[in-house]
C-alpha positions as CSV (number, residue, x, y, z in Angstrom):
1,M,77.8,102.9,112.4
2,L,80.9,100.7,111.7
3,Y,83.3,103.6,112.5
4,K,81.3,104.6,115.5
5,S,81.7,101.2,117.0
6,F,85.3,101.1,115.9
7,L,86.1,104.4,117.6
8,M,84.8,103.0,120.9
9,Q,87.7,100.5,121.0
10,D,91.2,101.2,122.2
11,Y,92.9,102.7,119.1
12,D,95.0,105.8,118.8
13,F,92.7,108.4,117.3
14,R,95.5,110.1,115.2
15,E,96.5,106.8,113.6
16,V,92.8,106.0,112.8
17,C,92.5,109.4,111.1
18,T,95.7,109.1,109.1
19,N,94.9,105.6,108.0
20,S,91.4,106.4,106.9
21,V,92.6,109.3,104.8
22,L,95.8,107.9,103.2
23,R,95.2,104.1,103.1
24,K,91.5,103.7,102.3
25,Q,90.0,104.2,98.8
26,H,87.8,107.3,98.5
27,F,84.5,106.3,96.9
28,D,81.7,108.4,95.4
29,F,79.8,109.2,98.6
30,R,82.2,111.0,100.9
31,L,81.9,112.0,104.5
32,S,84.6,114.0,106.4
33,I,84.4,114.8,110.1
34,T,86.7,117.2,112.0
35,S,87.2,116.4,115.6
36,E,89.8,116.8,118.3
37,D,89.3,113.4,119.9
38,K,87.4,110.2,119.6
39,E,84.5,111.4,121.8
40,E,83.9,114.4,119.6
41,A,84.1,112.3,116.5
42,I,81.5,109.9,117.9
43,K,79.3,112.9,118.7
44,N,79.6,114.2,115.1
45,I,78.8,110.8,113.6
46,D,75.6,110.8,115.7
47,L,74.8,114.2,114.4
48,F,75.2,113.0,110.8
49,L,73.2,109.8,111.4
50,N,70.4,111.9,112.9
51,E,70.5,114.3,109.9
52,K,71.5,117.3,112.1
53,P,73.8,119.8,110.4
54,S,77.2,120.5,111.9
55,V,80.0,122.8,110.6
56,N,82.5,120.0,111.4
57,V,80.7,117.4,109.2
58,K,81.0,117.6,105.4
59,Y,79.1,115.2,103.1
60,H,79.0,115.2,99.3
61,K,78.3,113.0,96.4
62,Y,81.5,113.1,94.4
63,T,81.3,113.0,90.6
64,K,83.9,111.2,88.5
65,Q,85.1,114.5,87.0
66,V,87.6,116.2,89.3
67,K,86.4,119.6,90.3
68,E,88.3,122.6,88.9
69,L,89.2,124.9,91.8
70,V,89.0,128.8,91.5
71,F,90.9,131.0,94.1
72,V,89.1,134.3,94.8
73,F,90.9,137.0,96.7
74,T,88.9,139.4,98.9
75,G,89.3,143.2,98.5
76,Q,89.4,146.1,100.9
77,G,86.9,146.3,103.7
78,S,87.4,142.7,104.9
79,Q,90.3,143.5,107.2
80,F,90.0,143.4,111.0
81,A,92.3,144.0,114.0
82,G,94.5,140.9,114.8
83,M,94.0,139.3,111.4
84,G,96.7,136.7,110.6
85,K,97.9,136.3,114.2
86,K,96.8,132.7,114.6
87,F,98.0,131.6,111.1
88,Y,101.3,133.3,111.9
89,D,101.7,131.4,115.2
90,N,100.8,128.0,113.8
91,F,102.1,127.8,110.2
92,P,105.8,128.5,109.3
93,V,105.0,129.0,105.6
94,F,102.6,131.8,106.4
95,R,105.0,133.3,108.9
96,E,107.9,133.3,106.4
97,V,105.8,135.3,103.9
98,L,104.8,137.9,106.5
99,D,108.3,138.3,107.9
100,R,109.7,138.9,104.4
101,L,107.0,141.6,103.7
102,D,107.4,143.1,107.1
103,K,111.0,144.0,106.4
104,L,110.0,145.7,103.2
105,F,107.2,147.6,105.0
106,I,109.7,148.8,107.6
107,E,112.1,150.0,104.9
108,K,109.3,151.9,103.1
109,R,107.2,153.2,106.0
110,G,109.5,153.0,109.1
111,E,106.9,151.0,111.0
112,S,106.1,147.3,111.4
113,L,103.4,145.6,109.3
114,L,103.1,142.8,111.9
115,H,102.4,145.4,114.7
116,L,99.9,147.0,112.5
117,M,98.1,143.7,111.8
118,F,98.3,142.1,115.2
119,N,98.4,144.9,117.8
120,A,97.2,148.2,116.4
121,P,93.6,149.4,117.0
122,E,91.1,148.7,114.2
123,E,90.8,152.3,113.3
124,D,94.4,152.3,112.1
125,L,93.8,149.2,110.0
126,T,90.8,150.8,108.2
127,L,93.0,153.6,106.8
128,T,93.6,153.0,103.1
129,E,97.4,153.3,103.3
130,N,97.4,150.5,105.9
131,A,94.6,148.3,104.8
132,Q,95.8,147.6,101.2
133,P,99.3,146.3,102.0
134,A,98.0,144.4,105.0
135,I,95.3,142.6,103.0
136,F,97.9,141.7,100.3
137,A,100.3,140.2,102.8
138,F,97.6,138.2,104.6
139,E,96.2,136.8,101.3
140,Y,99.5,135.9,99.7
141,G,100.7,134.2,102.9
142,L,97.5,132.1,103.0
143,Y,97.8,131.3,99.3
144,K,101.3,130.0,99.8
145,L,100.1,127.9,102.8
146,W,97.5,126.1,100.7
147,L,100.0,125.4,98.0
148,T,102.0,123.4,100.5
149,F,98.9,121.4,101.2
150,G,99.0,120.3,97.6
151,V,96.1,122.4,96.4
152,K,96.4,122.9,92.6
153,V,94.8,126.0,91.1
154,K,94.5,127.0,87.5
155,T,92.2,130.0,87.7
156,L,92.5,133.1,89.9
157,L,90.2,136.0,90.5
158,G,90.5,139.0,92.8
159,H,88.0,141.7,93.9
160,S,89.5,145.2,93.6
161,V,92.7,145.2,95.8
162,G,92.4,141.4,95.8
163,E,93.3,141.4,92.1
164,Y,96.8,142.5,93.1
165,T,97.2,139.3,95.1
166,A,95.8,137.2,92.2
167,A,98.2,138.9,89.8
168,A,101.2,138.2,92.1
169,A,100.1,134.5,92.3
170,A,99.8,134.4,88.5
171,G,103.2,135.9,88.0
172,V,102.3,139.3,86.6
173,F,104.7,140.7,89.1
174,S,106.7,139.3,92.0
175,V,105.2,139.3,95.6
176,E,107.7,142.0,96.6
177,E,106.8,144.2,93.5
178,G,103.1,143.8,94.2
179,F,103.5,144.7,97.8
180,N,105.5,147.8,96.9
181,L,102.8,148.8,94.4
182,L,100.1,148.7,97.1
183,I,102.2,150.6,99.6
184,E,102.5,153.4,97.1
185,R,98.9,153.1,95.9
186,G,97.5,153.1,99.4
187,K,99.6,156.1,100.4
188,V,98.5,158.2,97.3
189,M,94.8,157.2,97.7
190,G,94.9,157.9,101.4
191,S,96.3,161.4,100.8
192,L,93.3,162.5,98.7
193,D,90.7,164.9,100.0
194,K,88.0,163.0,101.9
195,I,85.1,164.3,99.8
196,G,83.8,161.0,98.5
197,A,81.5,158.3,99.7
198,M,80.3,154.8,98.7
199,A,77.1,152.8,99.2
200,T,75.6,149.5,98.3
201,V,72.2,149.6,96.5
202,F,70.2,146.4,96.4
203,L,68.9,146.7,92.9
204,P,69.8,145.1,89.5
205,L,72.4,147.1,87.6
206,E,70.0,147.9,84.7
207,I,67.4,149.4,87.0
208,L,69.9,151.4,89.0
209,S,71.5,152.8,85.9
210,E,68.1,154.2,84.8
211,I,67.6,155.7,88.3
212,L,71.0,157.5,88.3
213,K,70.2,159.0,84.9
214,K,66.9,160.4,86.1
215,L,68.4,161.8,89.3
216,N,71.1,163.6,87.3
217,V,73.8,162.9,89.8
218,D,77.6,162.4,89.2
219,I,77.8,158.8,90.6
220,N,79.9,156.0,89.1
221,I,79.2,152.2,89.3
222,A,82.1,151.0,91.5
223,A,81.2,147.2,91.6
224,E,78.5,144.8,90.6
225,N,78.8,142.2,93.3
226,T,75.6,140.1,92.7
227,K,72.7,140.2,90.3
228,N,70.8,142.4,92.8
229,S,73.6,144.2,94.6
230,V,75.6,147.2,93.2
231,V,78.2,149.4,94.8
232,V,78.1,153.1,93.8
233,S,80.8,155.7,94.3
234,G,80.9,159.5,94.0
235,H,80.8,162.8,95.8
236,K,79.2,162.8,99.3
237,K,76.4,165.2,98.3
238,D,75.4,163.0,95.3
239,I,75.5,159.8,97.5
240,L,73.2,161.6,100.0
241,S,70.8,162.5,97.2
242,L,70.7,158.8,96.1
243,E,70.2,157.7,99.7
244,K,67.3,160.0,100.1
245,W,65.6,158.8,96.9
246,C,66.0,155.1,97.9
247,K,64.4,155.7,101.3
248,E,61.5,157.5,99.8
249,H,60.9,154.7,97.3
250,G,61.5,151.7,99.7
251,V,64.8,150.7,98.1
252,S,67.4,149.2,100.4
253,I,70.7,151.1,100.5
254,K,73.7,150.8,102.9
255,K,76.5,153.3,103.2
256,L,80.0,151.8,103.4
257,K,82.7,152.8,105.9
258,V,85.4,154.0,103.5
259,S,87.6,157.1,103.5
260,N,86.9,158.0,99.9
261,A,85.1,157.2,96.7
262,F,87.1,154.3,95.2
263,H,86.6,153.2,91.6
264,S,85.2,156.6,90.6
265,Y,86.2,159.8,88.8
266,L,87.5,161.2,92.2
267,M,90.5,158.8,91.8
268,Q,91.7,160.8,88.8
269,P,94.4,162.8,90.8
270,A,95.7,159.5,92.3
271,M,95.9,158.0,88.9
272,E,98.0,160.8,87.5
273,E,100.4,160.8,90.5
274,L,100.9,157.0,90.2
275,R,101.5,157.3,86.5
276,V,104.7,159.3,87.3
277,K,105.7,157.0,90.1
278,W,105.2,153.7,88.1
279,K,106.4,154.8,84.7
280,N,109.4,152.4,84.9
281,K,107.5,149.5,86.4
282,Q,107.5,146.2,84.4
283,F,104.6,143.8,84.2
284,K,104.6,140.2,82.8
285,K,101.9,138.0,81.2
286,P,100.1,135.8,83.7
287,K,101.3,132.2,83.9
288,L,97.9,131.0,85.3
289,K,94.4,131.8,84.1
290,L,93.5,135.2,85.6
291,I,90.0,136.7,85.3
292,S,90.1,140.5,84.9
293,N,88.1,142.8,87.2
294,Q,87.6,145.3,84.4
295,T,86.1,142.9,81.8
296,G,84.8,139.9,83.7
297,L,86.7,137.7,81.2
298,P,90.1,136.1,81.1
299,A,92.8,138.7,81.2
300,S,94.2,139.8,77.8
301,D,97.8,141.0,77.1
302,S,96.7,144.5,78.4
303,I,97.1,143.2,82.0
304,S,100.8,143.4,81.5
305,T,100.7,147.1,80.8
306,L,100.9,150.2,83.0
307,D,97.6,151.6,81.7
308,Y,95.6,148.5,83.0
309,W,96.8,149.0,86.6
310,L,96.2,152.8,86.4
311,D,92.6,152.3,85.0
312,H,92.1,149.8,87.9
313,L,91.8,152.8,90.2
314,M,88.7,154.2,88.4
315,N,87.0,151.4,86.5
316,N,84.2,149.4,88.1
317,V,84.7,145.8,89.4
318,K,82.7,143.3,87.3
319,F,82.7,140.6,89.9
320,H,79.3,139.2,89.1
321,Q,80.1,138.9,85.4
322,S,83.4,137.2,86.3
323,I,81.7,134.6,88.4
324,K,79.0,134.0,85.8
325,Y,81.7,133.5,83.2
326,L,83.4,130.9,85.3
327,V,80.1,129.1,86.3
328,D,79.2,128.9,82.6
329,K,82.6,127.3,82.0
330,K,81.6,124.5,84.5
331,N,83.7,125.8,87.4
332,E,81.9,124.6,90.5
333,V,84.2,125.2,93.5
334,F,85.4,128.6,94.7
335,F,87.9,129.0,97.5
336,E,87.9,132.4,99.0
337,I,91.2,133.7,100.4
338,G,90.8,136.7,102.7
339,P,90.2,137.9,106.2
340,K,86.4,137.6,106.0
341,P,84.0,135.5,103.8
342,V,82.7,138.5,101.8
343,L,83.0,137.1,98.3
344,S,81.5,133.7,99.3
345,N,78.3,135.4,100.3
346,F,78.2,137.2,97.0
347,I,78.7,134.0,95.1
348,N,76.1,132.0,97.1
349,T,73.6,134.7,96.6
350,S,73.7,134.6,92.8
351,F,74.7,131.0,92.2
352,E,73.2,128.4,94.5
353,E,74.5,125.4,92.5
354,V,78.2,126.1,93.2
355,Q,80.3,125.3,96.2
356,T,82.2,127.9,98.2
357,I,84.9,127.3,100.8
358,F,86.4,129.7,103.2
359,C,88.9,129.2,106.0
360,S,88.6,131.6,109.0
361,E,90.8,132.2,111.9
362,K,88.5,134.0,114.2
363,N,87.7,131.0,116.3
364,N,90.0,127.9,116.0
365,C,92.1,128.3,112.8
366,L,93.4,124.7,113.0
367,Q,89.9,123.3,113.1
368,D,88.8,125.7,110.3
369,I,91.7,124.5,108.1
370,S,90.8,120.9,108.9
371,N,87.2,121.6,107.9
372,A,88.3,123.2,104.6
373,I,90.5,120.1,103.9
374,G,87.6,117.8,104.6
375,Q,85.4,119.9,102.3
376,F,88.0,119.6,99.6
377,I,88.2,115.8,99.9
378,S,84.4,115.4,100.0
379,L,84.0,117.6,96.8
380,G,86.7,115.6,94.9
381,V,89.3,118.4,94.8
382,N,92.9,117.0,94.4
383,L,95.1,117.5,97.5
384,N,98.5,116.1,98.3
385,L,97.4,114.4,101.5
386,N,100.9,113.2,102.3
387,N,101.9,116.9,102.9
388,I,99.1,117.2,105.4
389,Y,99.2,113.9,107.3
390,D,102.5,112.7,108.6
391,S,102.5,108.9,108.1
392,E,106.1,108.1,108.8
393,D,105.7,107.3,112.5
394,C,102.1,106.2,112.1
395,D,101.3,102.4,112.5
396,R,98.9,100.7,110.2
397,V,95.4,100.2,111.6
398,L,93.0,97.6,110.3
399,L,90.0,99.8,109.7
400,P,86.4,98.7,109.2
401,N,85.6,97.5,105.7
402,Y,83.0,99.3,103.6
403,P,79.6,97.7,104.0
404,F,78.2,95.9,101.0
405,E,74.6,95.3,100.1
406,K,73.7,91.6,100.6
407,K,72.3,91.0,97.1
408,S,73.2,88.5,94.4
409,F,73.9,89.7,90.9
410,W,73.9,87.0,88.2
411,L,75.0,87.3,84.6
412,P,72.0,87.8,82.3
413,S,70.8,84.7,80.5
414,K,71.3,84.4,76.7
415,N,68.1,84.1,74.8
416,S,69.7,83.6,71.4
417,Q,71.1,80.2,70.3
418,N,74.0,82.0,68.7
419,Q,75.1,83.5,72.1
420,S,77.0,81.7,74.8
421,D,78.2,82.1,78.4
422,I,81.4,80.4,77.5
423,F,84.6,82.1,76.3
424,K,88.1,81.3,75.3
425,I,91.2,83.4,74.9
426,N,92.0,84.6,71.4
427,W,95.1,86.7,70.5
428,K,94.0,89.6,68.3
429,T,96.4,90.9,65.7
430,G,96.0,93.8,63.3
431,F,98.7,96.2,64.4
432,P,100.8,97.6,61.5
433,T,103.8,95.5,60.5
434,I,107.0,97.3,61.3
435,E,109.3,97.4,58.3
436,S,112.3,99.2,60.0
437,T,113.1,100.4,63.5
438,E,116.4,102.0,62.8
439,N,116.9,105.5,64.3
440,R,113.4,105.6,65.7
441,C,114.2,105.6,69.4
442,N,117.3,107.8,69.6
443,E,115.6,110.5,71.7
444,N,114.8,108.3,74.7
445,L,116.8,107.6,77.8
446,W,117.0,103.9,78.5
447,V,117.3,102.3,81.9
448,L,117.7,98.5,81.8
449,F,117.5,96.1,84.7
450,G,118.4,92.5,83.7
451,D,120.8,89.6,83.6
452,Y,124.0,90.2,81.5
453,K,124.1,86.5,80.7
454,S,120.6,86.1,79.4
455,Q,120.1,86.2,75.6
456,I,117.3,88.7,75.7
457,S,119.3,91.2,77.8
458,K,122.2,90.9,75.4
459,T,120.0,91.5,72.4
460,I,118.4,94.6,74.0
461,N,121.7,96.0,75.0
462,E,123.2,95.5,71.5
463,S,120.2,97.1,69.9
464,L,120.6,100.2,72.0
465,N,124.3,100.5,71.3
466,G,125.4,104.1,71.0
467,Q,122.3,105.5,72.8
468,K,122.1,106.9,76.3
469,T,121.7,103.8,78.3
470,F,122.1,102.7,82.0
471,F,122.3,98.9,82.4
472,Y,122.1,97.4,85.9
473,N,122.8,93.7,86.4
474,T,120.2,92.2,88.7
475,D,122.5,89.4,89.7
476,E,124.8,91.8,91.4
477,W,122.2,93.7,93.5
478,E,121.5,91.7,96.7
479,C,120.8,94.5,99.2
480,E,118.3,97.3,99.2
481,E,120.9,100.0,99.8
482,N,122.4,99.4,96.3
483,I,119.1,99.7,94.6
484,V,118.2,102.9,96.6
485,T,121.6,104.4,95.6
486,A,121.2,103.6,92.0
487,I,117.7,105.1,91.7
488,R,118.8,108.3,93.6
489,E,121.6,108.7,91.1
490,L,119.1,108.4,88.3
491,K,116.6,110.9,89.9
492,N,117.3,113.9,87.7
493,N,117.1,111.7,84.6
494,L,113.8,110.2,85.7
495,Q,112.2,113.6,85.7
496,A,113.0,114.1,82.0
497,Q,110.7,113.3,79.1
498,G,111.1,110.1,77.2
499,V,112.7,107.9,79.9
500,K,112.0,104.2,79.4
501,I,112.7,101.6,82.1
502,I,112.9,97.9,81.0
503,F,112.9,95.1,83.6
504,M,113.9,91.6,82.4
505,P,113.9,88.5,84.6
506,S,117.1,86.8,85.4
507,E,117.7,83.1,84.4
508,T,120.1,82.5,87.3
509,L,118.9,84.6,90.3
510,P,116.4,82.7,92.6
511,L,112.8,83.7,92.5
512,T,112.9,85.2,96.0
513,G,115.8,87.4,95.0
514,Q,114.0,88.6,91.9
515,I,110.8,89.4,93.8
516,F,112.8,91.4,96.3
517,F,114.6,93.3,93.6
518,L,111.4,94.2,91.6
519,T,109.4,95.3,94.7
520,T,112.3,97.4,96.0
521,L,112.7,99.0,92.6
522,L,109.0,99.9,92.4
523,K,109.1,101.3,96.0
524,Q,112.1,103.4,95.4
525,L,110.9,104.7,92.0
526,N,107.6,105.8,93.6
527,A,109.6,107.5,96.5
528,E,111.9,109.5,94.2
529,L,109.4,110.6,91.5
530,E,107.7,114.0,92.0
531,R,104.0,114.0,92.3
532,D,103.4,115.5,88.8
533,N,105.8,113.2,87.1
534,S,105.3,109.7,85.9
535,V,107.5,107.0,84.3
536,D,106.9,104.0,82.1
537,L,108.1,100.6,83.3
538,H,108.1,97.7,80.8
539,Y,108.4,94.1,82.0
540,L,109.8,92.0,79.1
541,F,110.1,88.2,79.2
542,R,110.3,85.2,76.9
543,K,107.5,82.7,76.5
544,N,109.7,80.0,75.1
545,H,112.7,79.1,77.4
546,P,115.4,76.5,76.9
547,E,114.3,73.1,78.3
548,K,116.8,73.2,81.2
549,I,115.2,76.2,82.8
550,A,111.7,76.2,81.3
551,E,109.7,75.1,84.3
552,S,111.5,77.1,86.9
553,Q,111.6,80.2,84.7
554,K,107.8,80.0,84.1
555,S,107.3,80.3,87.9
556,V,109.5,83.4,87.9
557,D,107.5,84.9,84.9
558,Y,104.1,84.4,86.5
559,A,105.2,85.7,90.0
560,L,106.8,88.9,88.5
561,T,103.8,89.4,86.2
562,G,101.5,89.5,89.2
563,I,103.7,92.1,90.9
564,I,103.6,94.3,87.8
565,K,99.8,94.0,87.5
566,S,99.4,95.1,91.2
567,A,101.8,98.0,90.7
568,Q,99.8,99.2,87.7
569,Y,96.7,99.8,89.9
570,E,98.4,100.7,93.2
571,I,101.3,103.1,92.2
572,E,100.0,106.2,90.6
573,N,103.2,107.6,89.2
574,I,104.4,104.3,87.5
575,N,102.7,103.2,84.2
576,C,103.4,99.5,83.9
577,Y,103.3,97.3,80.8
578,I,103.9,93.6,80.1
579,T,105.3,92.2,76.9
580,E,106.1,88.6,76.1
581,I,108.3,87.6,73.2
582,S,106.9,84.5,71.7
583,G,109.5,83.9,68.9
584,T,113.1,83.1,68.8
585,H,113.9,86.2,70.9
586,G,116.1,87.5,68.1
587,D,116.6,90.9,66.6
588,E,113.1,91.1,65.0
589,E,111.2,90.8,68.2
590,V,113.5,93.1,70.1
591,S,113.4,95.8,67.4
592,C,109.6,95.5,67.3
593,F,109.4,95.9,71.1
594,L,111.7,98.9,71.2
595,Y,109.7,100.6,68.4
596,R,106.4,99.9,70.2
597,I,107.5,101.5,73.4
598,S,109.2,104.5,71.7
599,N,106.6,105.4,69.1
600,S,103.2,104.0,69.9
601,N,100.6,105.9,71.9
602,N,98.0,103.1,72.0
603,R,100.0,100.3,73.7
604,A,97.9,97.7,75.5
605,F,98.8,96.7,79.0
606,Y,99.6,93.1,77.9
607,E,101.1,92.4,74.5
608,R,102.7,89.4,72.7
609,I,105.3,89.9,70.0
610,T,106.1,87.2,67.4
611,K,108.7,88.3,64.9
612,K,107.2,91.7,63.9
613,E,103.6,90.9,64.7
614,V,102.0,92.3,67.8
615,S,98.9,90.8,69.4
616,V,96.8,91.3,72.5
617,P,94.5,88.9,74.4
618,Q,90.8,89.0,74.0
619,L,87.8,86.9,75.1
620,E,86.0,85.2,72.3
621,S,82.5,83.7,72.7
622,I,82.1,80.0,72.0
623,T,78.7,78.7,70.7
624,L,77.9,75.2,71.9
625,N,75.6,72.7,70.4
626,K,72.6,72.4,72.6
627,H,72.7,68.5,72.3
628,S,76.4,68.4,73.2
629,F,78.3,69.6,76.2
630,S,81.8,68.8,75.0
631,L,84.3,71.7,75.2
632,P,87.3,72.6,73.1
633,K,90.6,71.6,74.7
634,D,91.9,75.1,74.8
635,V,88.8,76.2,76.8
636,K,89.2,73.3,79.3
637,K,92.8,74.4,80.0
638,V,91.8,77.9,81.0
639,F,88.3,77.8,82.5
640,D,86.6,75.9,85.2
641,F,82.8,75.4,84.7
642,R,80.1,74.5,87.1
643,R,76.6,73.5,86.0
644,I,73.9,75.5,87.7
645,R,70.9,75.0,85.4
646,R,69.8,72.6,82.7
647,N,71.6,73.2,79.4
648,R,73.4,76.3,80.8
649,F,77.0,76.9,82.0
650,V,78.5,79.8,83.8
651,P,82.2,80.3,83.3
652,L,84.5,81.3,86.1
653,R,86.9,83.7,84.4
654,K,89.5,83.9,87.1
655,A,92.2,82.3,85.0
656,F,91.9,84.9,82.3
657,K,91.9,87.8,84.8
658,R,94.8,86.3,86.7
659,K,97.0,86.1,83.7
660,Y,96.0,89.0,81.5
661,C,94.0,91.7,83.4
């Protein structure tokens, strides 16, 4: 209701959409709406509120565990005249793939693949020699398009010819090699005598196998698509015998419009011819998890052999077993890439608990892609939304806040006399004492931002003498261009493993200058880091300052600490840590600090180092005498209390959270 009222106001609809996707936190209950304008959006909101289904409205309860996405590639039979034309016209990535493969097709066949897909009659596209390379080009182009949207996939599965696209995506062969394989494969298969036929029988595999034995026909199982749907392949006369028996016994059977009996013994001549043509072909091990058609399990090393791809012609497609294996492994979201949603229907028939996504182009391909993106977001699938939504020329819009339930939630009362609602800060120690830190941090790259004149910067720099170190003096950096230039120079080094960034406050630069420097540094680091990379930033400061600068420096420390704590939660690629040195800021504290950030995997967000002892802040419960309400001095300094009930106090823990959380 809030967004419905908001959309009725005079706001730019594109800016509202961009801000809602990129600049609002996505909570557990997610609703995505695809609309061309505000009026359509309001209409779709009304449909949702009235519980009326719409293809443009996606709603889902997101679980904390990010969904693993499986790409499934459709096989032959899904092609149609004009497929890919709308994607080709609207998306440069898809167009680049098809243009590249079209050149290869012209070299091999002397005709245009684009003409065949976009302009030729459908009868031409149903021919095996045309259908197989066309499906491969369409699917690989669509696969590359979704990669640019930031979709990350770890598991791939193809149905029959679709396994060639999955294999190319997994790196078994290059896209050009896979395309050439299918040009030759389709040509050889299309040249066979047209004596075979195929049909779908709507029975479980076990029952159908017994029937075939009784009929004594030479028919092969070509594919098990669902638990109650099996494709058979064989000679035309044998398929006719099976069709007659099914009609007599009331069993549903559907003949397929194919030119021959694929995945059967009739493919033997094609297999032998391709063995000669492909004898010098090289195959690699897949770089992604690839589910094999022939086993229904993750592909073994055999997929990188010639025999696997020759057997692929005759062996049956274990699609149902493949999906069952993935569902048992807790894979819940399947994204079908192909001209028609053939495999989605198979999956939904057998596994109602999983989610399938398909992006069509038959109606409005832009709207269908938007619907798919909305479904990804609602299901909790990771996307790089910055690649989809252009926010550079988009102004910020103050969107409606999320509604909250108007209920009060009080802390539970303590029944035991030994329990209390009052706490104080206690520094917990117990980390192992560090005897020596020499030669323990040589493998790291160190990037230091600090004041050359401060004692702590000098000590850090001397301790890292001889190691790969970049030191930038914060007092010399007064404009944003200098900081941007420095970070860009470091960009390649930032992508490496083991890089450590240390920021130390200046004792001479004004507070405003230091705030500007730190915020600009964080902003530029976030801009230059790639999405999959992260970097550690350590804010190091002294607790005990010389008297002359003690008060002013404390203000600097608190202000910069607040910025670091905000960055920890708001900048995904930067892992922030705070360390205060509470001793004489000599070699012992610095050595301990360098050792901790180089070798410890269980660092706390906030740590204090005194000599070689490391401690972290914790809340400790205080038990009060029921006849006395006097509080320890250290508690009075940190907490503010207000009396709400006789003999009870409720602490306001804001001070603790402000400083340490």
